[in-house]
C-alpha positions as CSV (number, residue, x, y, z in Angstrom):
1,M,120.0,91.7,78.7
2,I,118.5,93.1,75.8
3,L,115.3,91.6,74.2
4,K,113.2,93.0,71.1
5,I,109.4,93.1,70.6
6,K,107.9,93.7,67.3
7,P,104.4,95.3,67.7
8,E,101.5,95.3,65.3
9,A,101.8,98.1,62.6
10,P,101.1,101.1,62.8
11,F,102.5,101.8,66.2
12,N,104.0,105.3,67.4
13,F,105.9,104.2,70.4
14,D,106.6,108.2,71.1
15,L,103.0,109.2,70.8
16,S,102.1,106.0,73.0
17,A,104.5,106.4,75.6
18,K,104.0,110.4,76.1
19,I,101.2,109.6,78.4
20,F,104.3,108.7,80.9
21,S,106.1,112.1,80.3
22,N,105.2,113.6,83.8
23,G,105.8,110.3,85.7
24,D,108.3,110.1,88.4
25,V,111.6,109.1,87.6
26,Q,112.1,106.5,90.2
27,I,108.8,104.9,89.4
28,Q,107.5,105.1,85.9
29,R,108.5,107.8,83.3
30,Y,109.0,108.5,79.4
31,E,111.8,111.0,78.5
32,N,114.1,111.5,75.5
33,G,112.8,108.5,73.6
34,S,113.0,106.3,76.8
35,Y,110.2,104.4,78.8
36,W,111.5,102.7,82.5
37,Q,109.5,101.1,85.0
38,V,110.4,98.6,87.6
39,I,108.3,95.3,87.1
40,N,108.0,92.3,89.6
41,L,109.0,89.0,87.9
42,N,107.3,86.5,90.7
43,D,109.0,88.3,93.3
44,K,111.9,89.3,91.2
45,L,112.2,92.9,90.5
46,V,113.7,94.3,87.5
47,L,114.1,97.7,85.7
48,V,112.6,97.8,82.0
49,T,113.9,100.4,79.9
50,V,111.9,100.5,76.4
51,T,113.0,102.6,73.5
52,S,112.1,102.4,69.6
53,S,114.3,100.8,67.4
54,G,112.2,100.8,64.4
55,S,109.3,103.2,62.7
56,V,105.5,103.7,62.9
57,D,104.9,101.2,60.0
58,A,107.9,98.6,60.8
59,P,107.7,99.0,64.6
60,E,110.3,97.5,67.0
61,L,111.0,97.9,70.6
62,T,114.1,97.5,72.3
63,I,114.1,96.4,76.1
64,N,117.0,96.6,78.2
65,V,116.4,94.5,81.4
66,E,118.3,95.2,84.5
67,P,119.6,93.5,86.6
68,D,119.8,90.3,84.4
69,K,121.3,88.0,87.2
70,N,119.3,84.9,88.0
71,L,116.9,85.5,85.1
72,D,115.6,82.6,83.2
73,K,113.9,82.1,79.8
74,N,110.4,82.2,81.4
75,D,111.4,85.6,83.3
76,C,112.4,87.0,79.8
77,Q,109.0,85.7,78.4
78,L,107.2,87.6,81.2
79,V,109.3,90.8,80.5
80,K,108.1,90.7,76.9
81,Q,104.3,89.8,77.8
82,T,104.3,92.6,80.5
83,V,105.5,95.3,77.7
84,T,103.3,94.1,75.4
85,S,100.5,94.3,77.9
86,I,101.3,98.0,79.1
87,F,101.4,99.4,75.3
88,N,99.0,96.8,73.9
89,L,101.2,95.8,71.4
90,N,99.3,92.9,69.8
91,F,96.4,95.4,68.8
92,N,95.7,95.9,65.0
93,L,95.1,99.8,65.2
94,Q,94.2,99.7,61.5
95,N,90.8,97.9,61.9
96,F,90.0,100.7,64.2
97,Y,91.2,103.4,61.4
98,D,89.1,101.7,58.8
99,D,85.8,101.6,60.8
100,M,86.1,105.1,62.1
101,K,85.8,106.7,58.5
102,K,82.4,107.3,59.1
103,D,83.1,109.6,61.7
104,K,84.8,113.0,60.1
105,L,86.2,114.2,63.5
106,I,87.6,110.9,64.8
107,S,89.0,110.0,61.1
108,K,90.8,113.3,61.1
109,L,92.3,112.3,64.5
110,T,93.4,108.9,63.5
111,T,95.4,110.7,60.8
112,Q,97.1,113.2,63.1
113,L,97.6,110.8,65.9
114,R,98.3,107.6,63.6
115,G,100.0,104.8,65.5
116,L,98.9,106.0,69.1
117,N,97.8,103.3,71.3
118,S,96.2,103.1,74.5
119,T,98.2,102.1,77.4
120,R,97.4,99.8,80.7
121,T,98.7,99.0,84.0
122,P,101.1,96.3,84.5
123,T,98.4,94.4,86.8
124,F,94.6,94.5,87.3
125,F,95.5,95.4,91.0
126,E,97.1,98.2,90.3
127,A,94.2,99.6,88.1
128,I,91.7,98.9,90.6
129,V,93.6,100.8,93.6
130,S,94.6,103.6,91.1
131,S,90.7,104.2,90.3
132,I,89.8,103.9,94.0
133,I,92.6,106.8,94.6
134,E,91.0,109.1,91.8
135,Q,87.6,108.6,93.1
136,Q,86.4,112.4,93.6
137,I,89.8,114.2,93.1
138,S,91.7,115.6,90.4
139,L,94.0,113.5,88.4
140,K,97.2,115.4,89.5
141,A,96.1,115.1,93.2
142,A,95.8,111.4,92.7
143,K,98.9,110.7,90.9
144,S,100.6,112.6,93.7
145,I,99.0,110.3,96.4
146,E,99.8,107.3,94.6
147,T,103.5,108.4,94.0
148,Q,103.8,109.0,97.9
149,M,102.1,105.7,98.5
150,T,104.6,103.7,96.0
151,K,107.6,105.4,97.4
152,T,106.4,104.8,101.2
153,F,105.3,101.1,100.8
154,G,106.4,99.6,97.4
155,D,109.4,97.4,97.2
156,T,112.8,98.8,96.1
157,L,115.3,98.1,93.6
158,Q,118.8,99.7,93.8
159,L,120.6,100.3,90.6
160,N,123.6,102.6,89.9
161,N,122.8,104.6,93.0
162,I,119.4,105.2,92.1
163,T,116.6,103.8,94.2
164,Y,113.4,102.6,92.0
165,Y,110.0,101.7,93.6
166,A,107.6,99.1,92.2
167,F,103.7,99.4,93.1
168,P,102.9,98.2,96.6
169,T,101.8,94.3,96.5
170,P,98.3,93.1,97.9
171,K,100.4,91.5,100.7
172,T,101.8,94.8,101.7
173,L,98.9,97.0,101.4
174,S,96.9,94.1,103.3
175,N,99.0,94.6,106.5
176,L,98.7,98.5,106.8
177,E,96.5,100.4,109.0
178,K,94.1,103.0,107.8
179,E,96.4,105.6,109.3
180,D,99.3,104.4,107.4
181,L,97.5,105.5,104.2
182,R,95.9,108.3,105.6
183,N,99.7,109.7,106.2
184,V,100.3,109.5,102.3
185,G,97.3,111.2,101.2
186,L,94.3,108.9,101.1
187,S,91.0,109.9,102.9
188,F,89.7,107.5,105.8
189,R,87.3,105.7,103.6
190,K,89.5,105.2,100.7
191,A,92.4,103.8,103.1
192,E,89.4,101.2,104.3
193,Y,88.8,100.3,100.6
194,V,92.5,99.8,99.4
195,I,93.1,97.7,102.8
196,G,89.9,95.9,102.5
197,L,90.8,95.0,98.8
198,S,94.2,93.8,99.6
199,K,92.8,91.6,102.4
200,N,90.6,89.9,100.0
201,I,92.9,89.1,97.6
202,I,95.3,87.7,100.4
203,N,92.6,85.6,102.2
204,D,91.6,84.1,98.7
205,E,88.1,85.7,98.9
206,L,88.8,87.4,95.7
207,D,91.0,86.4,92.5
208,L,91.4,88.7,90.0
209,E,92.9,86.2,87.5
210,P,89.8,84.5,86.4
211,L,88.0,88.0,85.8
212,K,90.2,88.8,83.0
213,S,88.6,86.0,80.7
214,K,85.1,87.0,81.6
215,D,82.8,89.6,79.4
216,T,83.3,93.6,80.4
217,Q,79.9,94.0,82.2
218,E,80.4,90.5,84.0
219,I,83.8,91.8,85.3
220,I,82.0,95.4,86.3
221,N,79.3,93.4,87.9
222,E,81.6,91.5,89.9
223,L,83.5,94.7,90.9
224,L,80.4,96.3,92.1
225,N,80.3,93.6,94.8
226,I,83.7,94.8,96.2
227,H,83.3,97.4,99.4
228,G,84.2,101.1,98.1
229,I,83.8,100.4,94.3
230,G,80.9,102.1,92.5
231,V,80.2,102.2,88.7
232,W,82.7,104.7,87.8
233,T,85.6,103.1,89.7
234,A,84.7,99.6,88.0
235,E,84.6,101.3,84.7
236,F,87.9,102.9,84.8
237,S,89.4,99.6,86.4
238,V,88.5,97.8,83.4
239,I,89.9,100.3,81.0
240,K,93.1,101.0,82.8
241,G,93.9,97.3,83.6
242,L,92.3,95.3,81.1
243,H,92.1,97.5,78.1
244,R,88.6,97.1,77.7
245,L,87.7,100.2,75.6
246,V,84.2,99.2,74.9
247,V,83.2,101.0,78.0
248,V,82.2,104.4,77.9
249,P,82.4,106.3,81.6
250,T,79.5,108.7,81.0
251,E,79.6,109.8,84.7
252,D,83.2,111.1,84.2
253,I,83.3,115.0,84.4
254,G,86.5,115.0,82.7
255,L,84.9,113.2,79.5
256,R,81.8,115.1,79.6
257,R,83.9,118.3,79.2
258,I,85.6,116.8,76.1
259,I,82.5,115.7,74.6
260,A,80.9,118.6,74.8
261,R,83.9,120.8,73.4
262,Y,84.3,118.6,70.4
263,Y,80.6,117.3,69.7
264,N,78.4,119.8,71.3
265,N,80.0,123.5,70.9
266,E,81.0,123.6,74.4
267,N,77.3,123.1,75.7
268,P,77.0,120.8,78.7
269,V,76.0,117.1,77.8
270,S,74.2,114.5,79.6
271,S,75.1,110.7,79.9
272,D,72.4,110.0,77.4
273,K,73.9,112.2,75.1
274,I,77.3,110.8,75.2
275,N,75.6,107.3,74.7
276,E,73.9,108.8,71.7
277,I,77.3,110.3,70.3
278,A,79.3,107.3,70.9
279,K,76.8,104.5,69.5
280,P,78.1,104.9,65.8
281,W,81.6,103.8,67.4
282,G,80.2,100.4,68.4
283,K,82.9,98.5,69.8
284,W,85.6,101.1,69.2
285,S,83.8,103.4,71.6
286,G,86.3,103.5,74.5
287,L,89.3,103.6,72.0
288,A,87.7,106.9,70.2
289,I,87.3,108.6,73.5
290,F,90.8,107.8,74.2
291,Y,91.7,109.5,71.2
292,L,89.5,112.4,71.9
293,V,91.3,112.7,75.6
294,I,94.5,112.8,73.9
295,A,93.5,115.5,71.4
296,D,92.2,117.4,74.2
297,L,95.2,117.2,76.0
298,M,97.6,118.1,73.0
299,S,95.1,121.0,72.3
300,L,94.6,119.8,68.8
301,D,92.4,121.6,66.2
302,I,90.5,118.7,64.7
303,K,87.3,120.9,64.0
């Protein structure tokens, strides 16, 4: 089944999808112009493969859905909604670009990275679990653990003699023992947090859906009531899962290094200093930081 989506312009699919270039080929990856991932359509697993069939100023995405058996109109709409959510396709970047003209450095970046949009996880649950895994370890180590967890406990889809894996559901994770998650690399504490979070959802003690419509700080405050979630984890959860890019995670070591590089002549920066630098960006703070992070990853010269 082939579906089409027309994102808000400008949108650069290649730039936006490159963040997945090091992903696992059986889970989520971008390679040779194609992005693919298994998504769950109300307990129906499908592989979506997304390619660009347009340009930055007239963007269009083509989505191939496999298998297409037993899929109805609602399923097709859910596929579109999920891909739109992952790549934030309804967001108008031009408003951000116009407002960032006051910052010479960010303005230069918006020219070099024109059409770059930030991505997010297919579900808020996945963002929270991923953020828990990333606590106090390198991103590389966290991704390795998350991959192992997904390949061990995620539901599978067989297509063309290849096994694809979906992110584990709350139900699956709630039925695990801590030792099960320890065996895929999580610490005892993180295993406890992930299983506890999953059980809260399955037992209807936590409903993530109503949170999505709340104010960002309200969401963070509610997440802080969950065992194992502190400010850093809550902030990254709303950034990765809800695209709330007004959040500035000032305690993040990686962000401090990047801000120091581009705004403080490589000298260390404090949380207060980051907030001072980000204040003129206003509601675009998180997106400006995302552009700086990508610039750092690509080693762009923007001074």
